[in-house]
N, C-alpha and C positions, 0 to 999 in steps of 0.2 A: 238133858241141865239148860232150860231154856235163857234167851239172851234178849234184856231186855230192847222195844222195839223204839225208843229216846235216848235213852244214853249210852247203850252197849256195856254195861254191862251183864257180866251171866252171875246170875244168885240159883237157887237151893231151889226144889220142885214143892213143895210145900211151902214159898212166901211167894207175895209178888202177888198181882193181878194177871189175867186172862179176859182178854175182853175180842168176842165174834164178832167183824164186821158185818152189817148188813147184804155185802156182796161177797159174805164166806169169808172175807181174809179172817186171820187172828193179830190181834199185838198183844203184846211180853212187857208187861212192865214189874218194876222190881217196886216201885213206893209209889204214896198215894201221890209224891213230889212230879216225880213221873206222870205223871196219870194226869194231873191240874197246869201243867206245862205245855202235854201235848193238846190243852182238850183249846187250851188256849194261844194254840198254835208260836209258839215260841218255839226258836231253832238256836240260838246263839246267847247259850247263859254259863256265867262262869265257871260254874261247881262242875260243869259237865266237864271243862277245861280239867279242872283242880283233879277228878277221879279220873280221870284216864289217863292223869303223869306229862299233860301234856304244861309247859311252863309260858306265862307271859309274858313277855319280853317289859319290861321300864327303858323309862326317859334316859335313865342315866346308862342303861347299858348296850341302847342305842345310839348314845354321842360318843362313846367309849370304842365302841366298833368304825367308825367312820373316822376316827385317828387312824 
C-alpha cells in the first residue's frame, strides 16, 4: 500500500495517482487535492495537520498554560 508523498496518508493501491519524474523518481499522491498543492509548492496547510491528528493550539489554551 503506497504512502502519499505530500500528506503522508496510506491509501489502497487502485486509488490515487502515481507520477514518474524525469529523473526517475516516483511520487505517490492520494488525491487531486494533494497533487494541486504539491505542484503549487505549498507545505504548511491546515488540512494536513488535521489528518495527521495534530491539534492546533488556540490563543485561549496558550494563555491558560502561562498561568
